[in-house]
N, C-alpha and C positions, 0 to 999 in steps of 0.2 A: 825536520822543517827548516829550510836554509835561514840562515843568518842575516839579519838587515842592519844591525848598526855594530860597529867595533868602537870601543871608547879609544881616545885620541886620535883615531883614523876618521871617524865618520861613519856614514852610511856605507853598505854594501853594494857591488855592482846590482844585484837582484832588486835591492830596495830603491835605487835610483830609478831601474827601469820598470819598476812600477809605480813610482810617483810621476815620472814623464807617460807612463800611459793613462794613468787618473787624469794627467793633465791635458792628455789629447781628448778624452771622453768630454771633459768639462768644455772644452775649446767648442767641440763639435757643438754641444747643448747649450753652449755662448749663442752660435750663430744661429742656432733654431730659435732661441728666444728671441734673437734680432729680429728675424724675418718676420715672425709675429707679430712683435712688436711695430714694425713699421707696416705691416698688412692691416693689423685690428688694432692699434693703438691702445692694445688692452693693460690695466695699469698691473694685474697679476704678471704677465709676461715678463713687464719691464722690470719688476724686482727680482723675478728667478734669472733674468740674464744678468742683473748687478750681481745676484749671490753667485752665479756660475762662475764669473770674471773675478770676484773676490776670492772664490774657492782657487781659481788657479795660482793668483797670487801667494797664498797659504801653502799649496803646495809647491811652488819653486822655492820659499823658504825652506821647507823640510828638506829639500834636496842640498842645502847649504850649510845645515847646522854639523860641527864634528863633537861635540859633547852635548850631555841633556841640559845645560846650563846656559847653551849659547842662545844669544839673540835672536837669531834667526828660527830657533823652534819656539820659541816664546812668541815671538811677530806671527810666526805661522798658526798658533793656536787662537792667536787675537783675530787673524783673517777669518779664520773657521767659525769663532763666535758672531763675528758680524755677519758673516755670510747666512748662519743660521736665523739671525733676526730678520733677513731678507726675505729668508725662506716662509718664515713664521708670518710675516706681514702677507706675503703674496697669498699662504692660503687662508690666512685670517680673512683677508678683505674677498677675495674671489669666493670662500666658501661658506662665510659666516654673514660679516657686515655688509658686502653688496647686497645679498640675496635679501636679507634682514633690511635694507634700506628701501630697497624696491619693494618689498612687503608692506613696509610703513606707507610707501606711497600709493599702490596700489589700494591699500584698506581705504587713505583717507580720500582717493578719487572715488571709491565706489560708497563711501559714506555720503562725500555730497552729492552725489549722484542720486540715491536714494533721497536725500532730502530734498533734492530738485524735485524727483518722479512725486514723492507726498506733496511738496507744496504746488504742481500742477496740477495735481487731483482735486484741490479745494481753492485754487486760485486760478484766474484769469491771465495767463501768457503776457498779453499786451500791457495792462494796467496794472497788473498785479493786486487788483482787488480780488476777495472774495468772489467765487462762482456761483452758478446755482445751487451747486450742492451744498457747500459752506452755507449760503443763506437760507438754505432749509433749517438747518441747526440754529442759526441766528434769531430766526423769526421764532422758532418754538421755544427757544431759551427767553427770551422777551415775553413770550404768550405765559410761560411759567412764573416769573418775576412778577408781570401784572396780575395774573391770579392770586399770587400769593399778597401782595399789596393792596388788592382790590382797585386796581387802577386800569389804564387802558395802554393800549398800542396800537401804532398803525403802521401799514404796509403800504411804501409810494412805490408804484410804478412810473418810472421816467422814460420818455422816449425823445430823443432829440429831432427837432422838426427840420426836414430837408436835408438831412445829413449827406443823402446819396449824390445831390448835386454837389458835395465838396470832393465826392468820391470821381464822380466822372468830370468835372473840370480840373479839378488839381490833383488827380491820381488817390491812389488807396494809401499810398505813404504818407500824404499830407493828411488822410482823414485819420489813418493810425495816431499821428502828433497830434491830431484835433482830441480825439478820445484821451489820450494821455492826459493832455490840458483839462480837459472838462473833468475828468475821474480827481483831479489834485484838487480843482476848485470846489468841486461837491464835496470832497471831503473835509476842506478847510471850513466850509460852512456849517457842518454838524457837530454836535456835541460829541466829545469822545466816547461817550457810551453808546452812541447811534451807530449804525453800522451802514456801509453802502457796498453793494456788489453788481458786477457787471452779468447780467443776463444773458448778455449775446448782444452781435451787432450793435447797434446805438442805442440798447435798452439797457437801464440801469435800476434796481431795486435797492430800496432804501428803508431801512427799518428805525422806525422810531419808538423808543422803548418808555416805559413810565410815565405817561401822559397823564395829566389831572383831568382832562374833558378832551373833547373831540376838536373844540376850539382852538386847544394848543397846537395844532398842525399847520395854520394857516400861516402864523410868523414863519415857520422853518419854510415853507412854500415859497412865500415872499422873498427869504433869504437866498433861496437856491436859485429862484428867477433872477433876481437882482446879480448874484456871481456870475451866471450864465450870460447876462446882458452886456458883461463888460467886454470890451473887443480882444480878440486875441490874436498874435502875429504867430501866424506857421508859413514857414517858407517863403519870409518876406512880404507875406498878405496879410492884411489887417481882416479878420472876421469875427464876424458876429454870430450868436447862435439862440436858438431858443428852445424851449420844450414842452412837451404835453406832459401832463400827470395824472394818474389817477390815483383814488386813495381809498383802501378798506381799512376798517377800524375791528380791533378785536373789542369787547364781543360780541358787538352789535354786527357786523359782517359774517362773523366765521370764529371757528376756536380752532384751526388748524391751517397750516400752510397752504395745501393745495385751494383752499376754500378761498382764504384773504386771497392767493395771487390771481385767481380766477376773476374775482369780484373787482381786484384793481385794475385788470386788464380790462375787462368791460367799462369801467369808470374812464380808463384811460382812451376806449375807444370812443367814448362820447364828448371827452374833451378834443381829440384831434377832427370828431363830427361837426363840432361846433366852432372850427376855426384855427384850430392849433394854438400855441402859445398861452395857453391856461391850464387850466385843472378841475377835476372834478372830483366831488365825494360820490362814492357809490349809491345808491340808492335801488329798492327792491323793482322800481318800474324799469330801471337800467335791464334788470336781469329777465323782466318778461319781453323787453323789445329784443335783447340777444337772442332769447330762444324763437321768438318771431322772426328775426332776420336767417336763424337756423333753418327753420321750418319752410320760409320762402325761398331760401335757395335749394333746399332736396326739392320742395315741389316745383321749380323751375328746370331743376335736372329731369323730373319724372315728365313734366309737360311738355318739353321737347322729343323724349323717348316714344310718349303715349299719342302726340298729338293734339294737345289739348288747347294749341293756339288756332284762333281763329281771324281771319280778317273782315273787317268792314269798310264799305266803299262807300267815300262821301263824293257825288258829282261833281265836276268844275264846269260851269253854266258859262257861255258867252253871252252877256249882258245886252248885248247889241242885236242879237238874234234869238237868244233863247235855246240854241243848240249844246247840246252836252258835248264838251272837246276834252274831258279828260274825268280822272277819277283819282283821288287820295285813300290810299290803302291806311287803314288804321286798326293797329294792332289790339286784339282783346284776350285775355287767358280765362277760357270756360274751365273755371276751375272746379271739380266735383266737391260739391256740399258747399260752396260760397257761389258760385254763379259766375257771372262774367265781373272778372277783374281788371278795372281800367288802367292804362299803361302807367300812369303816376303812382300805382301802388308798387309796381315791380321794376320798371326799368332802370332805377339808381341801383338796386341789388344786381340785377343783371349785369351792368356796367362795372360794378366792383366785384364781382365773383368770374367775368371773362366770358360770362355764359352770352353777352349783347351779341358776339361776333357770329355763334352759329345760331340764336336767335334772327337775326339781321340776313345770316343767307337764307333760311326757310321763308322770311317776309319776303326778299326779292323773287325767288324763285316761285313763291305762291302767287305773287302780283302779276306776275310774267304770265303764268299759267294760265292765270284768269283771265287777262288782257286778250290772249290766243283764242280762249274758248269762246270769248263775246266776238271775236271777227269772224271766227266760224259760224257763230249763231247769225251772222247778218247785220253785225252793227261795225259802223265804222272805225277805222283805226283811230285811237285817241292817246294822249298822254297819260300814262299812268305815275 
């Protein structure tokens, strides 16, 4: 093997050539790493470039020493140690520290996303109140506590009056801000042990637990109404709102969430029917009336399909000469098993359900058909 060092004379030509070959390789590596640094701004590439440059300095020192204790040899080894430190740092950062740091960030982001998904599964995203799913749990817990304590609980179904007007006039953004403000006020008006949930739209469910009697609900309702009556400033406009509330009690009106919700909804309907901005406690008469409305609505649809409506005609007479100059068409419902039902019994329900439009179309068509039949029968034309 060729000699690389002669004591007292220094490195041989072979060794010097090898060192300069290594310096050339390190120079190419440094240039490559520098281009990568300029292109990608990679931290590990910067360290490897620095290590290559330091290695070049070390190899230059190795070409200059003439004995083993020469300062250039010591300096060359010192440069190599520094270069190894940069190489270690580059490998550690690129291969260990940065991936684990990214992994920690990804884990934290995933944990936060899962927490958000879980929160949204049980809460309303706008007001951050519990949603209907969590409302069921709150009601069932309140029922269990009331059962153990031989007490009562109440479920309030609250609906904001004329909320649609806010959306139509100020936009849905203002409506959302109003809902947030309402949610905060309702929450502030309740006890810590009570719960408020957003049912959807402008509807809220309020769970009042551990009540001594049914009369204990009224002061709470008064407090809620007073909180809503205070003006709210939304988008530079001062707004006031009111609400209708239906109330159902455990155990008088039901012993489970679905029954209490249905009966509170029925009571809410009656509160709105009575003029809004008020409240009603559920009673069995309301339930009967709700069933009658449902039956009436279904009966009206069937009456349209099966031709159960009839028109009675009331003549209009000219008092000056006694001549019939027109007729007024009067709608009647010939309901099977009930006889002729006057319009006062079903028109309001037809308007509420939207059936008044097809019923009106039928009345106009039938009245015109009858008027033409009279004319074909020899009667003079008349106003219908």
